[in-house]
C-alpha positions in Angstrom: -131.9 39.6 -90.1 -128.7 40.3 -88.1 -127.9 36.6 -88.1 -128.2 36.5 -91.9 -125.9 39.5 -92.3 -123.4 38.0 -89.9 -123.3 34.6 -91.7 -123.1 36.4 -95.1 -120.2 38.5 -93.8 -118.4 35.4 -92.4 -118.8 33.7 -95.8 -117.4 36.7 -97.5 -114.3 36.8 -95.2 -113.7 33.1 -95.8 -113.9 33.6 -99.5 -111.5 36.5 -99.4 -109.1 34.4 -97.3 -109.3 31.5 -99.7 -108.8 33.8 -102.6 -105.7 35.4 -101.0 -104.2 31.9 -100.4 -105.0 30.7 -103.9 -103.6 33.7 -105.5 -100.3 33.3 -103.5 -100.0 29.5 -104.0 -96.8 30.0 -106.0 -95.2 32.0 -103.2 -96.3 29.3 -100.7 -94.8 26.6 -102.8 -91.5 28.5 -103.0 -91.4 28.9 -99.2 -92.2 25.2 -98.8 -89.3 24.3 -101.1 -87.0 26.4 -99.0 -88.4 24.7 -95.9 -87.7 21.3 -97.5 -84.1 22.3 -98.2 -83.6 23.6 -94.6 -85.2 20.4 -93.2 -82.8 18.2 -95.3 -79.8 20.2 -94.2 -80.8 19.9 -90.6 -81.7 16.2 -90.8 -78.6 15.1 -92.6 -76.3 17.5 -90.8 -77.2 16.3 -87.3 -75.0 13.5 -86.1 -76.6 10.1 -85.5 -77.3 9.0 -82.0 -78.1 5.6 -80.6 -80.2 4.8 -77.5 -79.6 1.7 -75.4 -82.5 0.7 -73.2 -83.0 -1.6 -70.2 -86.3 -2.6 -68.7 -86.1 -3.5 -64.9 -88.8 -4.5 -62.4 -88.3 -3.2 -58.9 -89.8 -4.3 -55.7 -92.5 -2.4 -53.9 -91.6 0.4 -51.5 -93.5 -1.4 -48.7 -91.7 -4.5 -47.4 -93.4 -6.9 -45.0 -91.3 -9.5 -43.3 -92.3 -13.1 -43.8 -93.7 -15.1 -40.9 -90.7 -17.6 -41.1 -88.1 -15.0 -40.1 -90.3 -12.6 -38.1 -89.3 -14.3 -34.9 -85.6 -14.1 -35.7 -85.9 -10.5 -36.8 -87.5 -9.8 -33.4 -84.3 -10.8 -31.7 -82.5 -7.7 -33.1 -84.7 -5.5 -31.1 -86.7 -4.0 -34.0 -90.3 -5.1 -33.4 -92.0 -1.7 -33.6 -94.6 -0.6 -36.2 -91.8 0.0 -38.8 -90.7 -3.7 -38.5 -94.1 -4.9 -39.8 -94.2 -2.4 -42.6 -91.0 -0.6 -43.7 -91.0 2.3 -46.2 -88.0 3.5 -48.2 -86.9 7.1 -48.0 -85.7 6.9 -51.6 -88.6 6.3 -54.0 -88.2 5.1 -57.6 -89.1 8.6 -58.8 -85.8 9.8 -57.2 -83.7 7.4 -59.2 -83.1 10.0 -62.0 -82.0 12.5 -59.4 -79.6 10.0 -57.9 -78.2 9.0 -61.4 -77.7 12.7 -62.4 -76.2 13.9 -59.1 -72.7 15.2 -59.2 -71.1 12.5 -56.9 -72.7 9.8 -59.0 -71.7 11.3 -62.3 -68.1 11.9 -61.2 -67.7 8.2 -60.7 -68.8 7.6 -64.3 -65.9 9.6 -65.7 -63.5 6.6 -65.5 -65.7 4.0 -67.2 -63.7 2.3 -69.9 -65.6 2.4 -73.2 -64.7 1.5 -76.8 -66.2 2.6 -80.0 -67.3 0.0 -82.6 -64.6 1.1 -85.1 -61.8 1.2 -82.5 -59.8 -1.4 -80.7 -58.3 0.7 -78.0 -60.4 1.5 -74.9 -60.7 5.0 -73.4 -62.5 6.6 -70.5 -66.0 8.1 -70.9 -64.7 11.6 -70.1 -62.1 11.2 -72.9 -64.7 10.0 -75.3 -67.0 12.9 -74.6 -64.2 15.4 -75.0 -62.5 14.1 -78.1 -64.9 11.9 -80.1 -68.2 13.9 -80.1 -69.4 15.1 -83.4 -71.3 18.4 -83.7 -73.5 19.8 -86.5 -71.5 21.7 -89.1 -73.4 24.9 -88.4 -72.3 24.9 -84.7 -68.9 26.3 -85.9 -70.8 29.3 -87.2 -73.1 29.8 -84.2 -70.2 29.4 -81.7 -67.9 31.8 -83.6 -69.0 35.0 -81.8 -68.5 33.4 -78.3 -65.1 32.0 -79.3 -64.0 35.4 -80.8 -65.1 37.1 -77.6 -63.1 34.6 -75.5 -60.0 35.2 -77.6 -60.3 38.9 -77.2 -60.7 38.6 -73.4 -57.7 36.3 -73.3 -55.5 39.0 -74.8 -56.0 41.3 -71.8 -55.4 38.6 -69.2 -52.1 38.5 -67.4 -50.0 35.5 -68.4 -48.7 33.4 -65.5 -45.1 34.1 -64.6 -42.5 31.5 -65.5 -41.2 29.7 -62.5 -41.4 26.4 -60.7 -44.4 24.3 -61.7 -46.9 24.2 -59.0 -47.9 20.8 -57.6 -51.2 19.6 -58.8 -53.7 19.6 -56.0 -56.8 17.6 -56.2 -59.9 19.7 -55.9 -62.5 18.7 -53.3 -65.5 16.7 -54.6 -67.9 19.6 -54.1 -65.8 22.0 -56.2 -65.9 21.1 -59.9 -63.9 22.7 -62.6 -65.6 24.1 -65.7 -64.5 21.1 -67.7 -65.7 18.6 -65.1 -69.1 20.4 -64.8 -69.4 20.4 -68.6 -68.7 16.6 -68.9 -71.1 15.9 -66.0 -73.8 17.9 -67.7 -73.2 16.1 -71.0 -73.6 12.7 -69.3 -76.7 13.8 -67.4 -78.4 15.1 -70.6 -77.9 11.6 -72.2 -79.5 9.7 -69.3 -83.3 9.2 -69.0 -85.2 7.1 -66.5 -88.9 6.4 -66.9 -91.0 5.1 -64.0 -94.2 3.1 -64.5 -95.9 3.2 -61.2 -98.7 0.8 -62.1 -96.3 -1.9 -63.4 -93.6 -1.0 -60.8 -91.0 -1.0 -63.6 -88.2 1.2 -64.6 -86.9 1.9 -68.1 -83.3 3.2 -68.2 -82.1 4.8 -71.4 -78.7 6.1 -72.4 -78.1 7.9 -75.7 -74.6 8.2 -77.2 -73.3 8.8 -80.7 -71.8 5.3 -80.7 -74.0 2.2 -80.0 -71.4 0.2 -78.2 -70.6 3.2 -75.9 -74.3 3.6 -75.1 -74.7 0.0 -74.2 -71.5 0.0 -72.0 -72.5 3.1 -70.1 -76.0 1.8 -69.6 -74.8 -1.5 -68.2 -72.4 0.3 -65.8 -75.1 2.8 -64.8 -77.6 0.1 -63.9 -75.1 -1.9 -61.9 -73.9 1.1 -59.9 -77.4 2.3 -59.3 -78.3 -1.1 -58.0 -75.2 -1.1 -55.7 -76.2 2.4 -54.5 -79.7 1.2 -53.6 -78.4 -2.0 -52.0 -75.9 0.0 -49.9 -78.7 2.4 -48.8 -81.2 -0.3 -47.8 -78.7 -2.6 -46.0 -76.6 0.1 -44.2 -78.7 -0.2 -41.0 -78.9 -4.0 -41.1 -75.1 -4.3 -41.6 -74.4 -2.1 -38.6 -76.7 -4.3 -36.5 -75.0 -7.4 -37.8 -71.5 -6.0 -37.1 -72.5 -5.1 -33.6 -74.1 -8.5 -32.9 -71.0 -10.3 -34.3 -68.8 -8.2 -32.0 -70.9 -9.2 -29.0 -70.9 -12.9 -30.1 -67.1 -12.9 -30.3 -66.8 -11.4 -26.9 -69.3 -13.9 -25.4 -67.4 -16.7 -27.1 -64.1 -15.6 -25.6 -65.6 -15.4 -22.1 -67.2 -18.8 -22.5 -64.0 -20.5 -23.6 -62.2 -18.8 -20.7 -64.8 -20.0 -18.2 -64.7 -23.5 -19.7 -60.9 -23.7 -19.4 -60.9 -22.5 -15.9 -63.5 -25.0 -14.9 -61.8 -28.0 -16.5 -58.4 -27.0 -15.1 -59.8 -26.8 -11.6 -61.7 -30.1 -12.0 -58.6 -31.9 -13.2 -56.5 -30.5 -10.3 -59.1 -31.5 -7.7 -60.3 -34.9 -8.7 -60.7 -36.3 -5.2 -63.1 -33.7 -3.8 -63.3 -34.2 -0.1 -63.5 -30.6 1.2 -66.7 -28.7 0.9 -64.9 -25.5 -0.2 -63.5 -27.4 -3.2 -66.9 -28.6 -4.1 -68.4 -25.2 -3.8 -65.7 -23.6 -5.9 -66.3 -26.3 -8.6 -70.0 -25.6 -8.5 -69.4 -21.9 -8.8 -67.1 -22.4 -11.8 -69.6 -24.7 -13.5 -72.4 -22.1 -13.0 -70.2 -19.4 -14.5 -69.4 -21.7 -17.4 -73.1 -22.4 -18.0 -74.0 -18.7 -17.8 -71.3 -17.8 -20.3 -72.5 -20.6 -22.6 -76.1 -19.3 -22.3 -74.9 -15.8 -23.2 -72.8 -17.1 -26.1 -75.7 -19.1 -27.4 -78.0 -16.1 -27.2 -75.6 -13.8 -29.1 -75.1 -16.5 -31.7 -78.9 -16.5 -32.3 -78.9 -12.7 -32.6 -76.2 -13.0 -35.2 -78.3 -15.4 -37.2 -81.3 -13.1 -36.8 -79.3 -10.1 -38.1 -78.1 -12.1 -41.1 -81.8 -13.0 -41.8 -82.8 -9.4 -41.7 -79.9 -8.4 -43.9 -81.0 -10.9 -46.5 -84.6 -9.6 -46.2 -83.7 -6.0 -46.9 -81.4 -6.6 -49.9 -83.4 -5.3 -52.9 -84.3 -7.6 -55.7 -84.2 -6.3 -59.3 -85.6 -8.4 -62.1 -84.1 -7.5 -65.4 -86.8 -8.1 -67.9 -85.1 -6.6 -71.0 -81.3 -6.7 -70.7 -78.8 -4.3 -72.3 -78.3 -4.8 -76.0 -76.2 -2.8 -78.5 -78.7 -0.8 -80.6 -78.7 -1.5 -84.3 -80.4 1.6 -85.7 -80.1 5.2 -84.7 -82.8 6.8 -82.6 -81.9 10.4 -83.6 -82.3 12.4 -85.7 -85.7 11.5 -87.0 -85.2 12.8 -90.5 -88.7 12.4 -91.8 -90.2 14.2 -88.8 -87.7 17.1 -89.1 -88.5 17.6 -92.8 -92.3 17.4 -92.2 -91.9 19.9 -89.3 -90.0 22.3 -91.5 -92.6 22.0 -94.3 -95.5 22.7 -91.8 -93.7 25.7 -90.3 -93.0 27.0 -93.8 -96.7 26.7 -94.8 -97.9 28.2 -91.5 -95.4 31.1 -91.8 -96.2 31.9 -95.5 -99.9 31.8 -94.9 -99.5 34.0 -91.8 -97.5 36.5 -93.9 -100.1 36.5 -96.7 -103.1 37.0 -94.4 -101.6 39.2 -91.7 -98.0 40.2 -92.1 -98.1 41.7 -95.5 -101.2 43.9 -94.8 -99.8 45.0 -91.5 -96.5 46.0 -93.0 -98.3 47.8 -95.8 -100.5 49.7 -93.4 -97.5 50.5 -91.2 -95.5 51.9 -94.1 -98.5 53.9 -95.3 -99.0 55.5 -91.9 -95.3 56.3 -91.7 -95.4 58.0 -95.1 -98.5 60.0 -94.1 -96.9 61.2 -90.8 -93.7 62.2 -92.7 -95.8 64.1 -95.3 -97.7 65.9 -92.5 -94.4 66.9 -90.8 -93.0 68.3 -94.1 -96.2 70.3 -94.8 -96.3 71.6 -91.2 -92.6 72.9 -91.5 -93.4 74.7 -94.8 
Protein backbone atom coordinates (compact mmCIF):
# COMPACT_ATOMS: atom_id res chain seq x y z
CA UNK A 1 0.00 0.00 0.00
CA UNK A 2 2.84 2.37 0.84
CA UNK A 3 4.61 1.52 -2.40
CA UNK A 4 1.45 2.34 -4.40
CA UNK A 5 1.07 5.67 -2.60
CA UNK A 6 4.75 6.50 -3.23
CA UNK A 7 4.55 5.63 -6.93
CA UNK A 8 1.32 7.61 -7.27
CA UNK A 9 2.90 10.62 -5.57
CA UNK A 10 5.96 10.34 -7.81
CA UNK A 11 3.77 10.29 -10.92
CA UNK A 12 1.89 13.32 -9.65
CA UNK A 13 5.16 15.23 -9.09
CA UNK A 14 6.34 14.35 -12.59
CA UNK A 15 3.05 15.50 -14.07
CA UNK A 16 3.26 18.78 -12.16
CA UNK A 17 6.83 19.33 -13.35
CA UNK A 18 5.88 18.59 -16.95
CA UNK A 19 2.89 20.90 -16.68
CA UNK A 20 5.05 23.73 -15.33
CA UNK A 21 7.56 23.33 -18.16
CA UNK A 22 4.81 23.11 -20.81
CA UNK A 23 3.03 26.19 -19.50
CA UNK A 24 6.34 28.14 -19.55
CA UNK A 25 7.49 26.97 -22.98
CA UNK A 26 7.20 30.47 -24.44
CA UNK A 27 9.45 31.82 -21.70
CA UNK A 28 11.93 28.99 -22.36
CA UNK A 29 11.95 29.79 -26.08
CA UNK A 30 12.61 33.46 -25.33
CA UNK A 31 15.53 32.59 -23.06
CA UNK A 32 16.88 30.18 -25.71
CA UNK A 33 16.70 32.92 -28.34
CA UNK A 34 18.71 35.17 -26.03
CA UNK A 35 21.21 32.32 -25.57
CA UNK A 36 21.51 31.92 -29.36
CA UNK A 37 22.25 35.63 -29.73
CA UNK A 38 24.85 35.50 -26.96
CA UNK A 39 26.43 32.40 -28.52
CA UNK A 40 26.64 34.07 -31.94
CA UNK A 41 28.21 37.17 -30.41
CA UNK A 42 30.81 35.09 -28.56
CA UNK A 43 31.53 32.79 -31.54
CA UNK A 44 31.97 35.54 -34.10
CA UNK A 45 33.59 38.03 -31.70
CA UNK A 46 36.39 35.68 -30.66
CA UNK A 47 39.52 35.99 -32.88
CA UNK A 48 40.45 32.98 -35.00
CA UNK A 49 43.38 30.87 -33.90
CA UNK A 50 45.34 28.27 -35.84
CA UNK A 51 47.08 25.22 -34.40
CA UNK A 52 50.21 23.76 -35.99
CA UNK A 53 51.04 20.17 -34.99
CA UNK A 54 54.02 17.86 -35.26
CA UNK A 55 54.09 14.13 -34.51
CA UNK A 56 57.50 12.89 -33.33
CA UNK A 57 58.60 9.41 -32.23
CA UNK A 58 61.22 9.37 -29.47
CA UNK A 59 63.53 6.55 -28.41
CA UNK A 60 63.00 4.57 -25.24
CA UNK A 61 64.28 5.84 -21.91
CA UNK A 62 66.29 2.64 -21.50
CA UNK A 63 69.32 2.42 -23.82
CA UNK A 64 71.39 -0.76 -24.11
CA UNK A 65 74.70 -0.60 -25.96
CA UNK A 66 75.07 -2.90 -28.92
CA UNK A 67 77.55 -5.77 -28.79
CA UNK A 68 79.64 -4.25 -31.59
CA UNK A 69 80.71 -1.21 -29.57
CA UNK A 70 80.45 -2.61 -26.02
CA UNK A 71 84.16 -3.48 -26.06
CA UNK A 72 85.12 0.01 -27.20
CA UNK A 73 82.82 1.62 -24.63
CA UNK A 74 84.49 -0.47 -21.93
CA UNK A 75 87.78 1.33 -22.62
CA UNK A 76 86.30 4.58 -21.31
CA UNK A 77 86.05 3.05 -17.87
CA UNK A 78 82.24 2.85 -17.73
CA UNK A 79 81.46 -0.83 -17.42
CA UNK A 80 79.24 -0.72 -14.34
CA UNK A 81 75.58 -1.70 -14.20
CA UNK A 82 74.59 1.65 -15.67
CA UNK A 83 76.64 0.96 -18.78
CA UNK A 84 74.51 -2.04 -19.67
CA UNK A 85 71.24 -0.23 -19.05
CA UNK A 86 71.18 3.57 -18.86
CA UNK A 87 68.18 5.57 -17.80
CA UNK A 88 67.51 9.23 -18.49
CA UNK A 89 66.89 11.70 -15.69
CA UNK A 90 64.59 13.64 -18.03
CA UNK A 91 61.50 11.70 -19.05
CA UNK A 92 59.25 12.61 -22.00
CA UNK A 93 56.61 13.69 -19.48
CA UNK A 94 58.95 16.54 -18.51
CA UNK A 95 59.23 17.90 -22.06
CA UNK A 96 56.35 20.33 -21.46
CA UNK A 97 57.98 21.59 -18.26
CA UNK A 98 61.22 22.14 -20.18
CA UNK A 99 59.50 23.92 -23.09
CA UNK A 100 57.58 26.24 -20.73
CA UNK A 101 60.44 27.00 -18.35
CA UNK A 102 61.56 30.63 -18.14
CA UNK A 103 65.10 30.14 -19.60
CA UNK A 104 63.69 28.19 -22.54
CA UNK A 105 60.90 30.71 -23.20
CA UNK A 106 63.25 33.69 -23.02
CA UNK A 107 65.27 32.24 -25.90
CA UNK A 108 62.10 32.17 -28.00
CA UNK A 109 61.56 35.92 -27.77
CA UNK A 110 63.94 36.67 -30.66
CA UNK A 111 62.49 34.18 -33.15
CA UNK A 112 61.88 35.88 -36.48
CA UNK A 113 58.28 35.35 -37.59
CA UNK A 114 56.21 36.75 -40.43
CA UNK A 115 52.47 36.94 -40.83
CA UNK A 116 50.85 35.70 -44.02
CA UNK A 117 49.71 39.16 -45.07
CA UNK A 118 53.05 40.84 -44.25
CA UNK A 119 56.40 40.82 -46.00
CA UNK A 120 58.56 42.23 -43.22
CA UNK A 121 59.70 39.92 -40.44
CA UNK A 122 59.46 40.68 -36.73
CA UNK A 123 60.37 39.01 -33.47
CA UNK A 124 57.93 36.76 -31.66
CA UNK A 125 57.84 39.14 -28.70
CA UNK A 126 56.95 42.04 -31.00
CA UNK A 127 54.23 39.97 -32.67
CA UNK A 128 52.63 39.09 -29.35
CA UNK A 129 52.76 42.69 -28.12
CA UNK A 130 51.52 44.48 -31.25
CA UNK A 131 49.60 42.07 -33.45
CA UNK A 132 47.34 40.12 -31.08
CA UNK A 133 43.62 40.64 -31.50
CA UNK A 134 41.32 40.50 -28.47
CA UNK A 135 37.52 40.11 -28.29
CA UNK A 136 35.70 43.42 -28.46
CA UNK A 137 34.20 42.93 -25.01
CA UNK A 138 37.68 42.77 -23.45
CA UNK A 139 37.77 46.58 -23.70
CA UNK A 140 34.72 46.69 -21.43
CA UNK A 141 35.88 44.05 -18.96
CA UNK A 142 39.36 45.60 -18.64
CA UNK A 143 38.04 49.16 -18.24
CA UNK A 144 37.84 49.05 -14.38
CA UNK A 145 41.43 47.82 -14.01
CA UNK A 146 42.73 50.38 -16.50
CA UNK A 147 40.83 53.15 -14.72
CA UNK A 148 42.26 52.05 -11.38
CA UNK A 149 45.77 52.00 -12.84
CA UNK A 150 45.30 55.50 -14.22
CA UNK A 151 44.12 56.76 -10.83
CA UNK A 152 47.12 55.18 -9.08
CA UNK A 153 49.51 56.73 -11.62
CA UNK A 154 48.25 60.21 -10.65
CA UNK A 155 49.63 59.81 -7.13
CA UNK A 156 53.00 58.38 -8.15
CA UNK A 157 56.04 60.60 -8.08
CA UNK A 158 57.31 61.46 -11.51
CA UNK A 159 61.02 60.81 -12.11
CA UNK A 160 63.16 63.90 -11.91
CA UNK A 161 64.60 65.19 -15.16
CA UNK A 162 68.30 64.63 -15.41
CA UNK A 163 70.87 62.55 -17.14
CA UNK A 164 69.44 59.41 -18.66
CA UNK A 165 70.49 56.36 -16.76
CA UNK A 166 72.39 53.67 -18.59
CA UNK A 167 70.31 50.68 -19.38
CA UNK A 168 71.38 47.73 -17.34
CA UNK A 169 70.50 44.26 -18.41
CA UNK A 170 68.52 42.45 -15.77
CA UNK A 171 69.72 39.01 -14.66
CA UNK A 172 68.01 36.03 -16.28
CA UNK A 173 66.23 35.06 -13.05
CA UNK A 174 64.70 38.55 -12.65
CA UNK A 175 62.01 39.16 -15.26
CA UNK A 176 60.15 42.37 -15.83
CA UNK A 177 56.35 42.39 -15.87
CA UNK A 178 56.36 42.68 -19.64
CA UNK A 179 58.78 39.76 -20.08
CA UNK A 180 56.77 37.63 -17.66
CA UNK A 181 53.55 38.45 -19.54
CA UNK A 182 55.09 37.52 -22.91
CA UNK A 183 56.57 34.30 -21.50
CA UNK A 184 53.18 33.37 -20.04
CA UNK A 185 51.49 34.08 -23.38
CA UNK A 186 53.93 31.80 -25.22
CA UNK A 187 53.59 29.03 -22.59
CA UNK A 188 49.78 29.15 -22.82
CA UNK A 189 49.99 28.53 -26.57
CA UNK A 190 52.22 25.44 -26.33
CA UNK A 191 50.90 21.95 -25.64
CA UNK A 192 52.82 18.67 -25.65
CA UNK A 193 50.95 15.36 -25.55
CA UNK A 194 52.77 12.14 -24.64
CA UNK A 195 51.65 8.70 -25.82
CA UNK A 196 53.48 6.25 -23.56
CA UNK A 197 52.31 3.16 -25.44
CA UNK A 198 53.42 4.38 -28.86
CA UNK A 199 56.41 6.29 -27.41
CA UNK A 200 55.41 9.31 -29.45
CA UNK A 201 55.11 13.03 -28.81
CA UNK A 202 52.61 15.45 -30.34
CA UNK A 203 53.71 19.08 -30.15
CA UNK A 204 51.10 21.79 -30.77
CA UNK A 205 51.50 25.55 -31.07
CA UNK A 206 48.45 27.81 -31.36
CA UNK A 207 48.69 31.34 -32.75
CA UNK A 208 46.33 33.78 -34.42
CA UNK A 209 48.36 33.56 -37.64
CA UNK A 210 48.94 30.13 -39.27
CA UNK A 211 52.41 30.96 -40.61
CA UNK A 212 53.55 32.23 -37.20
CA UNK A 213 52.24 29.04 -35.55
CA UNK A 214 54.20 26.83 -37.97
CA UNK A 215 57.37 28.91 -37.59
CA UNK A 216 57.28 28.83 -33.80
CA UNK A 217 56.57 25.10 -33.77
CA UNK A 218 59.52 24.34 -36.07
CA UNK A 219 61.88 26.40 -33.92
CA UNK A 220 60.49 24.93 -30.70
CA UNK A 221 60.99 21.38 -31.92
CA UNK A 222 64.57 22.01 -33.08
CA UNK A 223 65.57 23.74 -29.85
CA UNK A 224 63.93 21.08 -27.71
CA UNK A 225 65.88 18.46 -29.66
CA UNK A 226 69.11 20.45 -29.19
CA UNK A 227 68.40 20.70 -25.46
CA UNK A 228 67.91 16.95 -25.12
CA UNK A 229 70.97 16.24 -27.28
CA UNK A 230 73.11 18.51 -25.12
CA UNK A 231 71.77 16.87 -21.95
CA UNK A 232 72.41 13.32 -23.10
CA UNK A 233 75.84 13.95 -24.63
CA UNK A 234 77.31 16.25 -21.96
CA UNK A 235 79.03 13.45 -20.03
CA UNK A 236 80.21 11.65 -23.17
CA UNK A 237 81.64 14.89 -24.57
CA UNK A 238 83.60 15.55 -21.39
CA UNK A 239 85.05 12.04 -21.57
CA UNK A 240 85.93 12.54 -25.24
CA UNK A 241 87.65 15.86 -24.56
CA UNK A 242 89.66 14.33 -21.71
CA UNK A 243 90.77 11.36 -23.84
CA UNK A 244 91.70 13.65 -26.74
CA UNK A 245 93.85 15.69 -24.36
CA UNK A 246 95.62 12.53 -23.13
CA UNK A 247 96.06 11.34 -26.70
CA UNK A 248 97.66 14.63 -27.76
CA UNK A 249 100.06 14.54 -24.80
CA UNK A 250 100.97 10.90 -25.55
CA UNK A 251 101.54 11.78 -29.22
CA UNK A 252 103.88 14.62 -28.26
CA UNK A 253 105.84 12.35 -25.93
CA UNK A 254 106.08 9.63 -28.60
CA UNK A 255 107.34 12.04 -31.27
CA UNK A 256 109.90 13.42 -28.82
CA UNK A 257 111.14 9.90 -27.91
CA UNK A 258 111.26 8.91 -31.58
CA UNK A 259 113.28 12.01 -32.50
CA UNK A 260 115.72 11.45 -29.66
CA UNK A 261 116.20 7.81 -30.66
CA UNK A 262 116.78 8.54 -34.34
CA UNK A 263 119.15 11.40 -33.55
CA UNK A 264 121.26 9.24 -31.23
CA UNK A 265 121.27 6.35 -33.72
CA UNK A 266 122.43 8.61 -36.56
CA UNK A 267 125.18 10.08 -34.41
CA UNK A 268 126.45 6.63 -33.30
CA UNK A 269 126.31 4.46 -36.40
CA UNK A 270 129.44 2.47 -35.60
CA UNK A 271 128.46 1.13 -32.20
CA UNK A 272 131.62 -0.34 -30.63
CA UNK A 273 131.19 0.68 -26.97
CA UNK A 274 128.78 -1.18 -24.75
CA UNK A 275 127.57 2.08 -23.17
CA UNK A 276 126.46 3.36 -26.57
CA UNK A 277 124.60 0.14 -27.26
CA UNK A 278 122.91 0.27 -23.86
CA UNK A 279 121.87 3.91 -24.37
CA UNK A 280 120.44 3.08 -27.80
CA UNK A 281 118.52 0.14 -26.34
CA UNK A 282 117.17 2.39 -23.56
CA UNK A 283 116.02 5.00 -26.07
CA UNK A 284 114.39 2.35 -28.20
CA UNK A 285 112.51 0.95 -25.18
CA UNK A 286 111.33 4.47 -24.22
CA UNK A 287 110.17 5.04 -27.79
CA UNK A 288 108.27 1.73 -27.84
CA UNK A 289 106.66 2.51 -24.46
CA UNK A 290 105.62 5.96 -25.69
CA UNK A 291 104.20 4.41 -28.84
CA UNK A 292 102.23 1.86 -26.79
CA UNK A 293 100.81 4.63 -24.61
CA UNK A 294 99.95 6.71 -27.66
CA UNK A 295 98.26 3.72 -29.33
CA UNK A 296 96.21 3.02 -26.19
CA UNK A 297 95.03 6.62 -25.84
CA UNK A 298 94.10 6.66 -29.54
CA UNK A 299 91.90 3.61 -28.97
CA UNK A 300 90.30 5.34 -25.99
CA UNK A 301 89.49 8.33 -28.20
CA UNK A 302 87.81 6.05 -30.73
CA UNK A 303 85.86 4.38 -27.90
CA UNK A 304 84.73 7.77 -26.56
CA UNK A 305 83.58 8.78 -30.06
CA UNK A 306 81.62 5.53 -30.35
CA UNK A 307 79.93 6.16 -27.02
CA UNK A 308 79.10 9.74 -28.04
CA UNK A 309 77.44 8.49 -31.21
CA UNK A 310 75.51 5.94 -29.16
CA UNK A 311 73.99 8.42 -26.70
CA UNK A 312 72.92 11.01 -29.29
CA UNK A 313 69.09 10.84 -29.28
CA UNK A 314 67.31 9.86 -32.45
CA UNK A 315 64.02 11.60 -33.23
CA UNK A 316 61.85 10.37 -36.05
CA UNK A 317 59.52 13.04 -37.36
CA UNK A 318 56.44 11.15 -38.51
CA UNK A 319 54.28 14.18 -39.28
CA UNK A 320 56.35 17.30 -40.10
CA UNK A 321 55.29 20.89 -39.57
CA UNK A 322 52.74 22.26 -42.03
CA UNK A 323 50.99 25.60 -42.14
CA UNK A 324 47.39 24.99 -40.91
CA UNK A 325 44.70 25.83 -43.46
CA UNK A 326 41.63 26.07 -41.22
CA UNK A 327 41.27 27.65 -37.78
CA UNK A 328 41.09 25.41 -34.73
CA UNK A 329 39.41 28.00 -32.52
CA UNK A 330 36.77 29.16 -31.88
CA UNK A 331 34.41 26.24 -32.48
CA UNK A 332 31.40 28.33 -33.34
CA UNK A 333 28.83 25.52 -33.46
CA UNK A 334 29.94 24.16 -30.10
CA UNK A 335 29.77 27.62 -28.52
CA UNK A 336 26.24 28.25 -29.83
CA UNK A 337 25.05 24.78 -28.76
CA UNK A 338 26.59 25.26 -25.29
CA UNK A 339 24.85 28.64 -24.90
CA UNK A 340 21.50 27.08 -25.93
CA UNK A 341 21.90 24.21 -23.45
CA UNK A 342 22.84 26.60 -20.65
CA UNK A 343 19.82 28.76 -21.50
CA UNK A 344 17.48 25.77 -21.40
CA UNK A 345 18.96 24.48 -18.14
CA UNK A 346 18.86 27.93 -16.54
CA UNK A 347 15.26 28.66 -17.59
CA UNK A 348 14.01 25.24 -16.43
CA UNK A 349 15.84 25.64 -13.13
CA UNK A 350 14.26 29.07 -12.66
CA UNK A 351 10.78 27.71 -13.46
CA UNK A 352 11.04 24.68 -11.17
CA UNK A 353 13.03 26.06 -8.26
CA UNK A 354 14.06 29.70 -8.52
CA UNK A 355 10.66 31.26 -9.03
CA UNK A 356 9.04 29.37 -6.17
CA UNK A 357 11.98 30.05 -3.88
CA UNK A 358 11.89 33.78 -4.61
CA UNK A 359 8.11 33.85 -4.13
CA UNK A 360 8.35 32.07 -0.75
CA UNK A 361 11.22 34.29 0.32
CA UNK A 362 9.34 37.49 -0.52
CA UNK A 363 6.21 36.14 1.22
CA UNK A 364 8.14 35.36 4.41
CA UNK A 365 9.74 38.79 4.30
CA UNK A 366 6.32 40.45 3.96
CA UNK A 367 4.93 38.40 6.87
CA UNK A 368 7.88 39.34 9.10
CA UNK A 369 7.48 43.01 8.23
CA UNK A 370 3.74 42.87 9.00
CA UNK A 371 4.39 41.19 12.34
CA UNK A 372 6.91 43.88 13.31
CA UNK A 373 4.43 46.64 12.40
CA UNK A 374 1.65 44.99 14.42
CA UNK A 375 3.98 44.48 17.37
CA UNK A 376 5.01 48.17 17.40
CA UNK A 377 1.35 49.24 17.41
